[in-house]
N, CA, C and O atoms as a GROMACS GRO file, in nm:
protein
  480
    1MET      N    1  -0.860   2.861   1.691
    1MET     CA    2  -0.893   2.945   1.804
    1MET      C    3  -0.985   2.870   1.902
    1MET      O    4  -0.962   2.871   2.023
    2SER      N    5  -1.090   2.806   1.848
    2SER     CA    6  -1.184   2.738   1.936
    2SER      C    7  -1.118   2.621   2.009
    2SER      O    8  -1.154   2.592   2.123
    3LYS      N    9  -1.023   2.555   1.946
    3LYS     CA   10  -0.950   2.446   2.012
    3LYS      C   11  -0.869   2.501   2.130
    3LYS      O   12  -0.860   2.437   2.234
    4GLY      N   13  -0.810   2.619   2.114
    4GLY     CA   14  -0.736   2.683   2.222
    4GLY      C   15  -0.826   2.719   2.340
    4GLY      O   16  -0.788   2.700   2.455
    5ILE      N   17  -0.945   2.771   2.310
    5ILE     CA   18  -1.041   2.804   2.415
    5ILE      C   19  -1.082   2.677   2.489
    5ILE      O   20  -1.089   2.676   2.612
    6ASN      N   21  -1.108   2.570   2.413
    6ASN     CA   22  -1.147   2.443   2.474
    6ASN      C   23  -1.037   2.390   2.565
    6ASN      O   24  -1.066   2.342   2.674
    7ASN      N   25  -0.913   2.398   2.521
    7ASN     CA   26  -0.801   2.351   2.604
    7ASN      C   27  -0.788   2.432   2.733
    7ASN      O   28  -0.758   2.375   2.838
    8ARG      N   29  -0.812   2.563   2.726
    8ARG     CA   30  -0.809   2.646   2.847
    8ARG      C   31  -0.922   2.610   2.943
    8ARG      O   32  -0.902   2.606   3.065
    9LEU      N   33  -1.041   2.585   2.889
    9LEU     CA   34  -1.153   2.545   2.974
    9LEU      C   35  -1.123   2.415   3.048
    9LEU      O   36  -1.154   2.400   3.166
   10ILE      N   37  -1.061   2.322   2.977
   10ILE     CA   38  -1.027   2.193   3.039
   10ILE      C   39  -0.923   2.213   3.149
   10ILE      O   40  -0.941   2.162   3.260
   11SER      N   41  -0.817   2.285   3.119
   11SER     CA   42  -0.708   2.298   3.216
   11SER      C   43  -0.742   2.388   3.334
   11SER      O   44  -0.700   2.361   3.446
   12ARG      N   45  -0.818   2.494   3.312
   12ARG     CA   46  -0.849   2.588   3.421
   12ARG      C   47  -0.972   2.550   3.503
   12ARG      O   48  -0.975   2.571   3.624
   13HIS      N   49  -1.072   2.494   3.437
   13HIS     CA   50  -1.200   2.475   3.506
   13HIS      C   51  -1.249   2.331   3.507
   13HIS      O   52  -1.350   2.302   3.572
   14GLY      N   53  -1.182   2.240   3.436
   14GLY     CA   54  -1.230   2.103   3.430
   14GLY      C   55  -1.358   2.090   3.350
   14GLY      O   56  -1.440   2.002   3.377
   15ILE      N   57  -1.375   2.177   3.251
   15ILE     CA   58  -1.494   2.175   3.165
   15ILE      C   59  -1.450   2.136   3.024
   15ILE      O   60  -1.354   2.191   2.971
   16GLU      N   61  -1.521   2.041   2.965
   16GLU     CA   62  -1.490   2.004   2.827
   16GLU      C   63  -1.617   2.015   2.744
   16GLU      O   64  -1.710   1.935   2.758
   17ILE      N   65  -1.619   2.114   2.657
   17ILE     CA   66  -1.726   2.130   2.559
   17ILE      C   67  -1.662   2.100   2.425
   17ILE      O   68  -1.586   2.180   2.372
   18MET      N   69  -1.693   1.983   2.371
   18MET     CA   70  -1.624   1.936   2.252
   18MET      C   71  -1.661   2.019   2.130
   18MET      O   72  -1.773   2.068   2.116
   19LEU      N   73  -1.565   2.031   2.042
   19LEU     CA   74  -1.588   2.101   1.916
   19LEU      C   75  -1.697   2.028   1.840
   19LEU      O   76  -1.693   1.906   1.826
   20GLY      N   77  -1.793   2.101   1.791
   20GLY     CA   78  -1.906   2.041   1.720
   20GLY      C   79  -2.035   2.051   1.800
   20GLY      O   80  -2.144   2.046   1.743
   21ALA      N   81  -2.025   2.066   1.933
   21ALA     CA   82  -2.145   2.087   2.014
   21ALA      C   83  -2.204   2.223   1.978
   21ALA      O   84  -2.130   2.320   1.959
   22ARG      N   85  -2.335   2.229   1.968
   22ARG     CA   86  -2.402   2.355   1.933
   22ARG      C   87  -2.485   2.401   2.052
   22ARG      O   88  -2.574   2.329   2.098
   23ILE      N   89  -2.456   2.521   2.099
   23ILE     CA   90  -2.521   2.573   2.220
   23ILE      C   91  -2.574   2.713   2.192
   23ILE      O   92  -2.502   2.798   2.142
   24GLY      N   93  -2.702   2.736   2.225
   24GLY     CA   94  -2.764   2.865   2.205
   24GLY      C   95  -2.716   2.968   2.307
   24GLY      O   96  -2.638   2.936   2.396
   25VAL      N   97  -2.765   3.091   2.293
   25VAL     CA   98  -2.726   3.199   2.383
   25VAL      C   99  -2.783   3.175   2.522
   25VAL      O  100  -2.885   3.108   2.538
   26GLY      N  101  -2.717   3.230   2.622
   26GLY     CA  102  -2.766   3.222   2.759
   26GLY      C  103  -2.716   3.102   2.837
   26GLY      O  104  -2.778   3.063   2.935
   27LEU      N  105  -2.604   3.043   2.796
   27LEU     CA  106  -2.547   2.929   2.868
   27LEU      C  107  -2.502   2.973   3.006
   27LEU      O  108  -2.431   3.073   3.020
   28ARG      N  109  -2.542   2.898   3.110
   28ARG     CA  110  -2.499   2.924   3.248
   28ARG      C  111  -2.433   2.798   3.302
   28ARG      O  112  -2.493   2.691   3.304
   29LEU      N  113  -2.310   2.813   3.346
   29LEU     CA  114  -2.235   2.704   3.407
   29LEU      C  115  -2.225   2.732   3.556
   29LEU      O  116  -2.150   2.820   3.598
   30SER      N  117  -2.300   2.658   3.636
   30SER     CA  118  -2.297   2.679   3.781
   30SER      C  119  -2.195   2.584   3.842
   30SER      O  120  -2.199   2.464   3.814
   31HIS      N  121  -2.106   2.636   3.923
   31HIS     CA  122  -2.003   2.555   3.989
   31HIS      C  123  -1.923   2.478   3.884
   31HIS      O  124  -1.942   2.357   3.866
   32MET      N  125  -1.836   2.547   3.817
   32MET     CA  126  -1.768   2.494   3.700
   32MET      C  127  -1.663   2.389   3.732
   32MET      O  128  -1.545   2.422   3.742
   33GLN      N  129  -1.702   2.267   3.748
   33GLN     CA  130  -1.609   2.155   3.760
   33GLN      C  131  -1.676   2.031   3.703
   33GLN      O  132  -1.793   2.005   3.728
   34GLY      N  133  -1.600   1.957   3.625
   34GLY     CA  134  -1.646   1.827   3.579
   34GLY      C  135  -1.762   1.828   3.483
   34GLY      O  136  -1.840   1.733   3.479
   35ILE      N  137  -1.776   1.934   3.405
   35ILE     CA  138  -1.884   1.941   3.306
   35ILE      C  139  -1.829   1.892   3.172
   35ILE      O  140  -1.725   1.939   3.126
   36VAL      N  141  -1.901   1.797   3.110
   36VAL     CA  142  -1.860   1.745   2.979
   36VAL      C  143  -1.981   1.749   2.887
   36VAL      O  144  -2.087   1.695   2.919
   37ILE      N  145  -1.964   1.814   2.771
   37ILE     CA  146  -2.067   1.817   2.667
   37ILE      C  147  -2.002   1.766   2.539
   37ILE      O  148  -1.908   1.828   2.488
   38PHE      N  149  -2.051   1.654   2.488
   38PHE     CA  150  -1.993   1.592   2.370
   38PHE      C  151  -2.039   1.662   2.242
   38PHE      O  152  -2.131   1.743   2.245
   39LYS      N  153  -1.974   1.629   2.132
   39LYS     CA  154  -1.997   1.697   2.005
   39LYS      C  155  -2.132   1.666   1.943
   39LYS      O  156  -2.179   1.742   1.858
   40ASN      N  157  -2.196   1.557   1.982
   40ASN     CA  158  -2.324   1.519   1.921
   40ASN      C  159  -2.444   1.577   1.996
   40ASN      O  160  -2.550   1.513   2.005
   41VAL      N  161  -2.427   1.699   2.050
   41VAL     CA  162  -2.531   1.762   2.133
   41VAL      C  163  -2.571   1.897   2.073
   41VAL      O  164  -2.485   1.975   2.032
   42VAL      N  165  -2.702   1.922   2.067
   42VAL     CA  166  -2.756   2.051   2.024
   42VAL      C  167  -2.839   2.105   2.140
   42VAL      O  168  -2.935   2.040   2.183
   43ILE      N  169  -2.803   2.222   2.190
   43ILE     CA  170  -2.868   2.280   2.308
   43ILE      C  171  -2.929   2.415   2.271
   43ILE      O  172  -2.866   2.495   2.202
   44GLY      N  173  -3.051   2.439   2.318
   44GLY     CA  174  -3.120   2.565   2.292
   44GLY      C  175  -3.073   2.679   2.380
   44GLY      O  176  -2.964   2.674   2.439
   45ARG      N  177  -3.157   2.782   2.389
   45ARG     CA  178  -3.124   2.904   2.465
   45ARG      C  179  -3.148   2.885   2.614
   45ARG      O  180  -3.226   2.800   2.656
   46ASN      N  181  -3.078   2.968   2.692
   46ASN     CA  182  -3.098   2.976   2.838
   46ASN      C  183  -3.086   2.839   2.905
   46ASN      O  184  -3.177   2.792   2.974
   47PHE      N  185  -2.972   2.778   2.884
   47PHE     CA  186  -2.944   2.644   2.937
   47PHE      C  187  -2.856   2.657   3.060
   47PHE      O  188  -2.755   2.726   3.058
   48THR      N  189  -2.894   2.589   3.170
   48THR     CA  190  -2.815   2.588   3.292
   48THR      C  191  -2.770   2.446   3.321
   48THR      O  192  -2.849   2.352   3.316
   49ILE      N  193  -2.641   2.432   3.350
   49ILE     CA  194  -2.583   2.301   3.381
   49ILE      C  195  -2.495   2.318   3.505
   49ILE      O  196  -2.427   2.419   3.521
   50ARG      N  197  -2.497   2.218   3.590
   50ARG     CA  198  -2.419   2.224   3.714
   50ARG      C  199  -2.308   2.121   3.714
   50ARG      O  200  -2.295   2.041   3.622
   51GLN      N  201  -2.227   2.126   3.819
   51GLN     CA  202  -2.103   2.048   3.828
   51GLN      C  203  -2.124   1.898   3.812
   51GLN      O  204  -2.230   1.843   3.841
   52ASN      N  205  -2.017   1.834   3.763
   52ASN     CA  206  -2.011   1.687   3.749
   52ASN      C  207  -2.125   1.631   3.666
   52ASN      O  208  -2.186   1.530   3.703
   53THR      N  209  -2.153   1.696   3.555
   53THR     CA  210  -2.261   1.653   3.466
   53THR      C  211  -2.206   1.625   3.327
   53THR      O  212  -2.124   1.701   3.275
   54THR      N  213  -2.252   1.516   3.269
   54THR     CA  214  -2.209   1.476   3.134
   54THR      C  215  -2.331   1.469   3.044
   54THR      O  216  -2.435   1.415   3.081
   55ILE      N  217  -2.316   1.526   2.923
   55ILE     CA  218  -2.422   1.518   2.822
   55ILE      C  219  -2.360   1.460   2.697
   55ILE      O  220  -2.265   1.517   2.641
   56GLY      N  221  -2.413   1.347   2.651
   56GLY     CA  222  -2.364   1.283   2.530
   56GLY      C  223  -2.264   1.173   2.560
   56GLY      O  224  -2.240   1.138   2.676
   57THR      N  225  -2.209   1.120   2.453
   57THR     CA  226  -2.114   1.010   2.465
   57THR      C  227  -2.021   1.012   2.344
   57THR      O  228  -2.053   1.072   2.242
   58ASP      N  229  -1.908   0.947   2.357
   58ASP     CA  230  -1.818   0.941   2.242
   58ASP      C  231  -1.847   0.820   2.154
   58ASP      O  232  -1.772   0.789   2.062
   59PHE      N  233  -1.959   0.750   2.184
   59PHE     CA  234  -2.003   0.640   2.100
   59PHE      C  235  -2.025   0.693   1.960
   59PHE      O  236  -2.085   0.799   1.942
   60LYS      N  237  -1.979   0.621   1.861
   60LYS     CA  238  -1.988   0.666   1.722
   60LYS      C  239  -2.132   0.661   1.673
   60LYS      O  240  -2.179   0.558   1.625
   61SER      N  241  -2.201   0.771   1.686
   61SER     CA  242  -2.340   0.778   1.644
   61SER      C  243  -2.366   0.914   1.581
   61SER      O  244  -2.319   1.016   1.630
   62ASP      N  245  -2.441   0.913   1.473
   62ASP     CA  246  -2.478   1.038   1.408
   62ASP      C  247  -2.604   1.098   1.471
   62ASP      O  248  -2.639   1.213   1.444
   63ALA      N  249  -2.671   1.020   1.555
   63ALA     CA  250  -2.794   1.067   1.618
   63ALA      C  251  -2.761   1.169   1.727
   63ALA      O  252  -2.685   1.140   1.818
   64LEU      N  253  -2.820   1.286   1.715
   64LEU     CA  254  -2.791   1.395   1.809
   64LEU      C  255  -2.879   1.386   1.933
   64LEU      O  256  -2.988   1.329   1.931
   65ILE      N  257  -2.829   1.444   2.040
   65ILE     CA  258  -2.911   1.469   2.159
   65ILE      C  259  -2.956   1.614   2.148
   65ILE      O  260  -2.873   1.705   2.144
   66HIS      N  261  -3.087   1.635   2.144
   66HIS     CA  262  -3.143   1.769   2.132
   66HIS      C  263  -3.197   1.812   2.267
   66HIS      O  264  -3.274   1.740   2.330
   67ILE      N  265  -3.156   1.930   2.311
   67ILE     CA  266  -3.204   1.987   2.436
   67ILE      C  267  -3.267   2.122   2.404
   67ILE      O  268  -3.204   2.206   2.340
   68GLY      N  269  -3.391   2.143   2.447
   68GLY     CA  270  -3.466   2.262   2.413
   68GLY      C  271  -3.422   2.387   2.489
   68GLY      O  272  -3.316   2.390   2.552
   69ASP      N  273  -3.506   2.489   2.481
   69ASP     CA  274  -3.481   2.617   2.548
   69ASP      C  275  -3.523   2.609   2.695
   69ASP      O  276  -3.612   2.532   2.732
   70ASN      N  277  -3.456   2.688   2.778
   70ASN     CA  278  -3.490   2.703   2.920
   70ASN      C  279  -3.486   2.569   2.995
   70ASN      O  280  -3.578   2.535   3.069
   71VAL      N  281  -3.378   2.496   2.974
   71VAL     CA  282  -3.360   2.367   3.042
   71VAL      C  283  -3.257   2.385   3.154
   71VAL      O  284  -3.157   2.454   3.136
   72ASP      N  285  -3.283   2.323   3.268
   72ASP     CA  286  -3.196   2.331   3.385
   72ASP      C  287  -3.161   2.188   3.428
   72ASP      O  288  -3.250   2.108   3.456
   73ILE      N  289  -3.032   2.157   3.433
   73ILE     CA  290  -2.987   2.024   3.472
   73ILE      C  291  -2.911   2.033   3.604
   73ILE      O  292  -2.815   2.110   3.616
   74GLY      N  293  -2.954   1.954   3.702
   74GLY     CA  294  -2.892   1.953   3.834
   74GLY      C  295  -2.756   1.885   3.836
   74GLY      O  296  -2.717   1.819   3.739
   75ALA      N  297  -2.686   1.901   3.946
   75ALA     CA  298  -2.550   1.848   3.963
   75ALA      C  299  -2.548   1.695   3.957
   75ALA      O  300  -2.646   1.628   3.989
   76ASN      N  301  -2.433   1.643   3.915
   76ASN     CA  302  -2.407   1.499   3.913
   76ASN      C  303  -2.506   1.421   3.828
   76ASN      O  304  -2.545   1.310   3.863
   77SER      N  305  -2.546   1.480   3.716
   77SER     CA  306  -2.641   1.414   3.628
   77SER      C  307  -2.572   1.364   3.502
   77SER      O  308  -2.461   1.406   3.469
   78CYS      N  309  -2.639   1.272   3.434
   78CYS     CA  310  -2.584   1.211   3.314
   78CYS      C  311  -2.696   1.202   3.211
   78CYS      O  312  -2.801   1.144   3.238
   79VAL      N  313  -2.674   1.260   3.093
   79VAL     CA  314  -2.771   1.254   2.983
   79VAL      C  315  -2.702   1.179   2.870
   79VAL      O  316  -2.617   1.234   2.801
   80ILE      N  317  -2.740   1.054   2.852
   80ILE     CA  318  -2.673   0.969   2.753
   80ILE      C  319  -2.779   0.895   2.674
   80ILE      O  320  -2.867   0.831   2.732
   81GLY      N  321  -2.770   0.902   2.543
   81GLY     CA  322  -2.863   0.830   2.458
   81GLY      C  323  -2.838   0.864   2.313
   81GLY      O  324  -2.747   0.941   2.282
   82SER      N  325  -2.916   0.807   2.227
   82SER     CA  326  -2.899   0.830   2.084
   82SER      C  327  -3.030   0.880   2.027
   82SER      O  328  -3.133   0.813   2.038
   83GLY      N  329  -3.027   0.997   1.968
   83GLY     CA  330  -3.147   1.054   1.909
   83GLY      C  331  -3.250   1.099   2.011
   83GLY      O  332  -3.370   1.096   1.984
   84MET      N  333  -3.205   1.140   2.128
   84MET     CA  334  -3.295   1.183   2.236
   84MET      C  335  -3.340   1.328   2.217
   84MET      O  336  -3.270   1.410   2.158
   85TRP      N  337  -3.458   1.356   2.270
   85TRP     CA  338  -3.511   1.492   2.273
   85TRP      C  339  -3.550   1.528   2.416
   85TRP      O  340  -3.626   1.456   2.481
   86ILE      N  341  -3.496   1.639   2.464
   86ILE     CA  342  -3.540   1.698   2.590
   86ILE      C  343  -3.608   1.829   2.551
   86ILE      O  344  -3.544   1.917   2.493
   87GLY      N  345  -3.734   1.841   2.584
   87GLY     CA  346  -3.813   1.954   2.538
   87GLY      C  347  -3.778   2.086   2.606
   87GLY      O  348  -3.684   2.094   2.685
   88ASP      N  349  -3.856   2.189   2.575
   88ASP     CA  350  -3.839   2.321   2.634
   88ASP      C  351  -3.891   2.320   2.778
   88ASP      O  352  -3.979   2.242   2.814
   89ASN      N  353  -3.835   2.410   2.859
   89ASN     CA  354  -3.883   2.432   2.997
   89ASN      C  355  -3.884   2.303   3.080
   89ASN      O  356  -3.983   2.270   3.145
   90VAL      N  357  -3.772   2.232   3.075
   90VAL     CA  358  -3.757   2.107   3.149
   90VAL      C  359  -3.658   2.128   3.263
   90VAL      O  360  -3.555   2.193   3.245
   91ASN      N  361  -3.688   2.072   3.380
   91ASN     CA  362  -3.595   2.069   3.492
   91ASN      C  363  -3.556   1.924   3.516
   91ASN      O  364  -3.642   1.837   3.530
   92ILE      N  365  -3.426   1.900   3.521
   92ILE     CA  366  -3.374   1.766   3.549
   92ILE      C  367  -3.308   1.773   3.686
   92ILE      O  368  -3.216   1.852   3.707
   93GLY      N  369  -3.355   1.691   3.778
   93GLY     CA  370  -3.306   1.694   3.916
   93GLY      C  371  -3.164   1.645   3.930
   93GLY      O  372  -3.111   1.577   3.842
   94ALA      N  373  -3.102   1.682   4.040
   94ALA     CA  374  -2.964   1.640   4.069
   94ALA      C  375  -2.956   1.488   4.075
   94ALA      O  376  -3.051   1.420   4.113
   95MET      N  377  -2.841   1.437   4.037
   95MET     CA  378  -2.811   1.293   4.037
   95MET      C  379  -2.907   1.212   3.952
   95MET      O  380  -2.941   1.099   3.986
   96SER      N  381  -2.951   1.270   3.840
   96SER     CA  382  -3.042   1.200   3.750
   96SER      C  383  -2.966   1.133   3.637
   96SER      O  384  -2.863   1.183   3.591
   97PHE      N  385  -3.019   1.020   3.592
   97PHE     CA  386  -2.968   0.950   3.474
   97PHE      C  387  -3.078   0.955   3.370
   97PHE      O  388  -3.184   0.895   3.388
   98VAL      N  389  -3.054   1.028   3.261
   98VAL     CA  390  -3.154   1.047   3.157
   98VAL      C  391  -3.111   0.969   3.033
   98VAL      O  392  -3.004   0.996   2.977
   99ASN      N  393  -3.193   0.873   2.990
   99ASN     CA  394  -3.162   0.797   2.870
   99ASN      C  395  -3.285   0.781   2.781
   99ASN      O  396  -3.290   0.690   2.697
  100LYS      N  397  -3.384   0.869   2.800
  100LYS     CA  398  -3.503   0.868   2.716
  100LYS      C  399  -3.554   1.011   2.701
  100LYS      O  400  -3.512   1.101   2.773
  101ASP      N  401  -3.646   1.030   2.607
  101ASP     CA  402  -3.701   1.162   2.581
  101ASP      C  403  -3.774   1.217   2.704
  101ASP      O  404  -3.832   1.143   2.783
  102VAL      N  405  -3.767   1.351   2.718
  102VAL     CA  406  -3.840   1.420   2.824
  102VAL      C  407  -3.926   1.527   2.757
  102VAL      O  408  -3.872   1.616   2.692
  103PRO      N  409  -4.059   1.520   2.770
  103PRO     CA  410  -4.145   1.617   2.703
  103PRO      C  411  -4.132   1.758   2.761
  103PRO      O  412  -4.092   1.775   2.877
  104SER      N  413  -4.165   1.856   2.681
  104SER     CA  414  -4.160   1.996   2.725
  104SER      C  415  -4.246   2.017   2.849
  104SER      O  416  -4.351   1.955   2.866
  105GLY      N  417  -4.198   2.107   2.936
  105GLY     CA  418  -4.274   2.147   3.054
  105GLY      C  419  -4.278   2.045   3.166
  105GLY      O  420  -4.364   2.054   3.254
  106HIS      N  421  -4.189   1.947   3.165
  106HIS     CA  422  -4.188   1.844   3.268
  106HIS      C  423  -4.064   1.852   3.355
  106HIS      O  424  -3.963   1.911   3.318
  107ASN      N  425  -4.073   1.790   3.472
  107ASN     CA  426  -3.958   1.770   3.560
  107ASN      C  427  -3.917   1.624   3.548
  107ASN      O  428  -4.002   1.536   3.529
  108TYR      N  429  -3.787   1.598   3.557
  108TYR     CA  430  -3.735   1.461   3.547
  108TYR      C  431  -3.648   1.435   3.668
  108TYR      O  432  -3.553   1.509   3.694
  109VAL      N  433  -3.679   1.330   3.741
  109VAL     CA  434  -3.602   1.293   3.859
  109VAL      C  435  -3.579   1.143   3.855
  109VAL      O  436  -3.673   1.066   3.830
  110THR      N  437  -3.457   1.100   3.879
  110THR     CA  438  -3.428   0.958   3.891
  110THR      C  439  -3.449   0.921   4.038
  110THR      O  440  -3.385   0.978   4.126
  111ARG      N  441  -3.536   0.825   4.063
  111ARG     CA  442  -3.561   0.783   4.201
  111ARG      C  443  -3.446   0.697   4.249
  111ARG      O  444  -3.398   0.607   4.180
  112LYS      N  445  -3.404   0.728   4.368
  112LYS     CA  446  -3.295   0.652   4.429
  112LYS      C  447  -3.341   0.608   4.567
  112LYS      O  448  -3.405   0.684   4.639
  113GLU      N  449  -3.308   0.488   4.602
  113GLU     CA  450  -3.347   0.438   4.734
  113GLU      C  451  -3.222   0.401   4.811
  113GLU      O  452  -3.145   0.314   4.770
  114ALA      N  453  -3.203   0.467   4.923
  114ALA     CA  454  -3.087   0.435   5.008
  114ALA      C  455  -3.120   0.314   5.093
  114ALA      O  456  -3.230   0.304   5.148
  115ARG      N  457  -3.025   0.225   5.103
  115ARG     CA  458  -3.044   0.106   5.186
  115ARG      C  459  -2.925   0.089   5.278
  115ARG      O  460  -2.811   0.116   5.241
  116ILE      N  461  -2.954   0.045   5.398
  116ILE     CA  462  -2.848   0.015   5.495
  116ILE      C  463  -2.853  -0.135   5.522
  116ILE      O  464  -2.957  -0.191   5.556
  117TYR      N  465  -2.738  -0.198   5.506
  117TYR     CA  466  -2.730  -0.342   5.527
  117TYR      C  467  -2.645  -0.371   5.650
  117TYR      O  468  -2.543  -0.306   5.674
  118ALA      N  469  -2.688  -0.470   5.728
  118ALA     CA  470  -2.611  -0.512   5.845
  118ALA      C  471  -2.485  -0.586   5.800
  118ALA      O  472  -2.485  -0.656   5.700
  119ARG      N  473  -2.379  -0.569   5.876
  119ARG     CA  474  -2.256  -0.643   5.847
  119ARG      C  475  -2.274  -0.788   5.886
  119ARG      O  476  -2.346  -0.821   5.981
  120GLU      N  477  -2.210  -0.873   5.814
  120GLU     CA  478  -2.220  -1.017   5.847
  120GLU      C  479  -2.107  -1.059   5.936
  120GLU      O  480  -2.099  -1.176   5.974
   0.00000   0.00000   0.00000
């Protein structure tokens, strides 16, 4: 049954939540396109995820990615690592690349610098 639900999510909404991922109550999917959650992920309660975001990897690792309660991840973000912990009450900004632990009660933003280069 769960495989059928997963197949419908993929075909209708472009969302893939792999079998084995553990997600607490209160999951919110904002703008449901391009969301991927791999099987080696454990997510707490009241989790919000936005479009074009990937959590986990298909790399053969037994180390889980743990995400606490009340976590909000912005659009176009990537959470990839082995044995990572994201604490409770964390906000991850849009277009962030997370590959290390984030303590509870913090905001995480990947700094990006736009540059314009002259043509040669």
